[in-house]
Structure formats: C-alpha cells, structure tokens
C-alpha positions in Angstrom: -43.3 -35.3 -105.2 -42.9 -38.7 -107.0 -42.3 -41.8 -104.7 -38.9 -42.3 -106.1 -37.6 -38.9 -105.2 -39.4 -39.3 -101.5 -37.7 -42.5 -100.8 -34.4 -41.1 -102.0 -34.9 -38.3 -99.7 -35.9 -40.7 -96.9 -33.0 -42.3 -97.7 -30.9 -39.0 -97.5 -31.8 -38.4 -94.1 -31.3 -41.9 -93.3 -27.5 -41.6 -94.0 -27.3 -38.0 -92.4 -28.6 -39.3 -89.2 -26.2 -42.6 -89.5 -23.2 -40.5 -90.1 -23.9 -37.8 -87.4 -24.5 -41.2 -85.0 -21.2 -42.5 -85.8 -19.5 -39.0 -85.8 -20.9 -38.9 -82.2 -20.2 -42.5 -81.2 -16.8 -42.1 -82.4 -16.3 -39.1 -80.7 -17.4 -40.5 -77.3 -15.5 -43.1 -77.9 -12.4 -41.2 -78.5 -13.2 -39.5 -75.0 -13.7 -41.9 -73.4 -10.5 -43.5 -75.0 -8.5 -40.4 -74.3 -9.9 -40.5 -70.3 -8.9 -44.3 -70.0 -5.3 -43.3 -71.3 -4.9 -40.1 -69.0 -6.3 -42.7 -66.2 -3.9 -45.3 -67.2 -1.0 -42.7 -67.3 -2.0 -41.5 -63.4 -2.3 -44.8 -61.9 1.2 -45.6 -63.8 2.8 -42.7 -62.0 1.2 -43.3 -58.9 2.7 -47.0 -59.3 6.3 -45.8 -60.4 6.2 -43.1 -57.6 5.8 -45.8 -55.2 8.4 -47.8 -56.6 10.6 -45.2 -56.8 10.0 -44.3 -53.0 10.1 -47.8 -51.9 13.5 -48.0 -53.9 14.9 -44.9 -52.5 13.7 -46.4 -49.2 15.8 -49.7 -49.7 19.2 -47.4 -51.0 18.7 -45.2 -47.9 18.5 -48.5 -45.7 21.2 -50.1 -47.3 23.2 -47.0 -47.0 22.7 -46.3 -43.7 23.3 -50.0 -43.1 27.0 -49.6 -45.0 27.8 -46.7 -43.0 26.8 -48.1 -39.9 29.3 -50.9 -40.7 31.5 -48.8 -41.6 31.3 -46.3 -38.4 31.8 -50.3 -36.3 34.6 -51.2 -38.0 36.4 -47.9 -37.9 35.4 -47.6 -33.7 37.3 -51.4 -33.6 40.1 -50.2 -35.6 40.7 -47.6 -33.4 40.0 -49.1 -30.2 42.7 -51.6 -31.4 44.9 -48.9 -32.2 44.4 -47.2 -28.5 44.6 -50.9 -27.0 48.1 -51.2 -28.9 49.4 -48.1 -27.8 48.2 -48.2 -24.4 49.8 -51.6 -24.5 53.0 -50.1 -25.6 52.9 -46.7 -23.1 51.8 -48.2 -19.7 54.9 -49.9 -19.1 56.5 -46.7 -20.1 55.0 -44.6 -17.6 55.8 -47.3 -14.7 59.4 -46.7 -16.3 59.1 -43.0 -16.3 57.7 -42.8 -12.5 60.6 -45.3 -11.1 62.6 -43.5 -12.9 61.2 -40.0 -11.1 61.4 -41.5 -7.8 65.3 -42.7 -8.3 66.3 -39.4 -9.1 66.9 -37.1 -5.8 65.1 -33.9 -7.1 61.5 -35.5 -8.7 61.7 -37.7 -6.0 61.7 -34.9 -3.2 58.8 -33.3 -5.4 56.9 -36.6 -5.0 57.1 -36.8 -1.3 56.6 -33.4 -0.8 53.4 -33.0 -3.1 51.8 -36.9 -1.5 52.7 -35.6 2.3 51.2 -32.3 1.8 47.9 -34.3 0.6 48.5 -36.2 3.4 48.3 -33.6 5.7 45.4 -32.2 4.2 43.1 -35.3 4.2 44.6 -37.4 7.3 44.1 -37.0 11.0 46.6 -35.3 12.9 47.8 -38.6 14.9 50.5 -40.8 14.9 51.5 -41.9 11.1 53.3 -45.4 10.0 54.4 -44.8 6.7 55.6 -47.7 4.7 58.2 -46.5 1.9 60.3 -48.2 -0.4 63.7 -49.4 0.9 65.8 -47.0 -1.6 64.6 -43.8 -0.1 67.6 -42.1 1.7 67.7 -42.3 5.3 68.9 -38.3 5.5 65.8 -37.1 3.0 63.3 -39.2 6.0 65.1 -37.7 8.7 64.5 -34.3 7.3 60.6 -35.1 6.6 60.2 -36.7 10.0 61.4 -33.7 11.8 59.1 -31.5 9.6 55.9 -33.8 9.8 56.7 -34.3 13.7 56.4 -30.8 14.3 52.9 -30.3 12.2 51.4 -33.3 13.5 52.3 -33.0 17.0 53.0 -37.5 16.9 56.1 -39.1 16.3 56.4 -40.7 13.1 57.5 -44.5 12.0 58.7 -45.3 8.8 58.8 -48.8 7.6 61.1 -49.9 4.7 58.9 -52.2 2.9 60.5 -54.7 0.2 57.2 -55.1 -1.7 57.0 -51.0 -2.6 59.1 -50.2 -5.6 58.6 -46.6 -5.3 57.1 -44.2 -3.2 55.0 -44.8 -0.1 52.3 -45.4 2.1 50.8 -43.3 5.0 48.5 -45.0 7.6 46.7 -43.2 10.4 44.1 -45.0 12.1 41.7 -46.2 9.7 42.6 -43.6 7.0 45.6 -43.9 4.8 47.2 -42.4 1.3 49.1 -44.3 -1.2 51.7 -42.4 -2.7 53.7 -45.9 -4.0 54.0 -46.9 -7.6 51.4 -48.8 -7.4 49.0 -46.9 -5.5 49.2 -44.1 -8.2 48.9 -46.1 -11.2 45.6 -47.8 -9.5 42.8 -46.1 -10.8 43.8 -46.9 -14.0 40.7 -46.1 -16.7 41.6 -42.2 -16.2 45.2 -42.4 -16.5 44.7 -44.8 -19.8 42.3 -42.0 -21.1 44.7 -39.0 -20.2 47.4 -41.4 -22.1 45.2 -40.9 -25.3 44.2 -37.7 -24.7 48.4 -36.7 -24.1 48.4 -38.3 -27.6 45.7 -36.8 -29.6 43.5 -39.7 -29.4 39.8 -40.2 -28.3 38.4 -43.4 -26.5 35.7 -43.8 -24.1 37.5 -46.5 -21.7 
C-alpha cells in the first residue's frame, strides 16, 4: 500500500473515531440534559406542591377565622335578640303573676301549692305568715283553720304593704318565700325557661 493510501486510511480511521466520540459525547450530553430537566421538574413539582399546600393552609386558616368571626357575630346577635325579648317578657311575667294573685281561683292555687310545700319543708311549730294586704280575710281564716290543725300550732298572719302578691312564711330559723319577688328571685333559670318557651336557646 502506498504512503498516500495509508495516510488516507489513517485519516478515515481518525474521522470515524472522531464521529463516534462526538456521537457518544452528544448522547451523554442529551442524557445528562434529560436528567437535569427531570430533576428540575421534580424539584419544581415539590416546590409547587409545597406552595399549594401552604396556600391551602392559609386559605383554610382564613376560612376558619371568617367562620369563627361569623359565629361570634351570630352569637352576639342572638344574645342581643334574647336580651331584648327578655326585657319585654320579664315585666309581662310579673304582670301575669300579679294578675294570677288577684283572681280568686288562681290565688287559691298559688296559696295551696306553696302552703303544701311549706308543710313538707318547714318545722311543725308556730308559723308567721307575712302576706299581701289584699288577701281576703275569709280565705285567710279558712286556710288558718286547716293549717292550725295540721301543725298543731297557732298561726300569726301579718299584712305587709311591701308585698305586692303572695306570702312569706317563717318558722324558727327557716322560711319559705312565695311572694311575687320571691318567686322571681332566681332569675337566670326563669329567663332560660322563658327563652325555651319562646323556642330560643341561650346559655344564661
């Protein structure tokens, strides 16, 4: 083989090696670029996921804060409504009880119920009964006779101008308050009951 032919063959071999090496380097570069893109995509996806989760958490926090604020406003509004209703209903309750005392049938029920309770709770000794001045004497005399028999003790009845309706019994150190004021003294449970009767709920 002539020198020129050998040089030509050697150059062809070098070119073939160069081309093969270029293809190998290009393939390696493409693979590395693909992996870099994949890693960048995964990283971006993780960061995006974190941002989305963070935004969701902030959104939930804002929603919860708004719901809590709305619940507080509704509760305050409900409380204002309840208080307004109670301010209207309480005087009517007082008037209703006063009217019951002034009507003989319901006054007798009032007296009977609380005198029966007094007989269960108070000691069997002399009673002093302070009562509203408008309680008719014939009703007092009838009750006095029956109570004296049950107690075995005389009773003392005292008209008291400070009592608008009802009566208050004392026996030694014990007592039972069946006056209008006494019946309404435990105000919170009565207010809760009024609201329940009106179909409302509120913790008082």
